[in-house]
N, C-alpha and C positions, 0 to 999 in steps of 0.2 A: 770193353770190349778187348782190348788190348792186354788187359792184364795188370795196367798199373795202378796200384791203388793209392799212390801220392796224388796222381795226376787226376783221378776219377775223385778224391775228398775235396781236391783244389776247387775242381770245376762246381761240384755240388755245392760249396759254399759261396761261389761267385753266384752261383743261380738264386739260392737264396739269399743271399742278401741285401737282392734288390728290391725284395717282396715286404710287405708288410707283416704277412703272417708268412711262416713255412708251407702251411697245409695249400693257399694260393700258390707258390711257387711251385709245388709238388703234381698239383693239377693243371696248372698251365703250360709250365716249362720241363719240369724234368720226367715225369711217366711218359708224356707224349714225345719227347726227344728220344728217351730209351726206346719206346715201341718203335718209333720209327727205325731206328738203327737197329734193331732187332728184325723190323719184318724186310730193310734191306739186306741183312747178312743171310737171312733165310734164302731169299731169291739169288743172292750170289752162291749160295752153297749147293742152290739147285743146278746153277751153271758150272760150277767145278765137279759136280758129280756126272753131269754131261758131259765134261770137257769142251765147253763153249764160253763163248763170253757174252756179254748179256746184250749187245749189239747184234751179234749174230745167233743169238739163241732159236732154236728151232721151234716151231709151234708148238711143240708138245711142250717144252720148258716155256716159253714165253707166255701160253695160255695160263698158266700158275701163278703169273707174275699179277698183284691186286690193282687195281686202276691208278691208286694213289697210297704208298710211293710206288710207281714202278720204275724200277732200277733200268730197263730197257731207254727210258724216258729221259734219265737224268744224264748230264755233264760227262766227259770222260772222267774228268780224275773223281768226281763222286763215284762213277763206275768203280773205277780202278782202287778207290778206297774201300767200299764196299766186298770188293774179289780180295781184297787183302783179309779183310776178317773173314769172309766166307770160306776162306784156305786154313785159317787158326780153327775154327770152330766144329764141332760137327752139329747135328742138327738134334741129337737127343743133349747136349748143351746147350742150345739154342730155346728147346723145348723148356729145361730146366730153368734158365734164364727168364724166360716170359712168365713162368709161374713165379719165379722171384719178384718181378713188377707188379704181376695179379696180387701176389701176396700184401704186397707194401701197400697197393691201391687198398684194398678191403681192411687193412688195419688202420689207416689214415682214416676210413669210414667209420670206423669202430666196430666192424662185423668181427674182427680177429681182436686178440689181447695185444694190447703194443706199446709203446711208450711215448715220447712226446714225437712230434712229424720228424724234426731233423734224425733223431735217432732210427727211426723207422727207414729213413732213406741212406742214412748210413748203413743199416744193416744190410738192406737190399743190394747196395753196391758190392759191401763186403762179399755177399753171398755171389753175386754174379760174377767177380774177379776171382772168386775159389773155384765156381764152375769153370769158369774158362782156363785156369791153370792146371784144373785135372785133366786136359788132354795129354 
């Protein structure tokens, strides 16, 4: 989400390197981590649009936060990190990024055409970086 292709690819390779199969790493580490980050960025964007912080979010904003992960219940540094992302991305970009994660998930499950699991994940990361940089 920071728009750094090299760093994203290095992190992906680290996550895939420890698994016996790339599919296992995708379903256990990569996709859940990305989905969580996108959900936190979404909540942060809600705060940005409302002109508030997660800790001081009025009920009409805080009520939109899911139970898990709930940005308001995270540590200060996690909130600051999410707010930095929330300032960089729009709701439209977050929607597109979530669709990219969803598409990668169904490609890995064989419901959409795809290549190897690693190529599918790399494609997803490149799509997300392109989406974030389109701002």
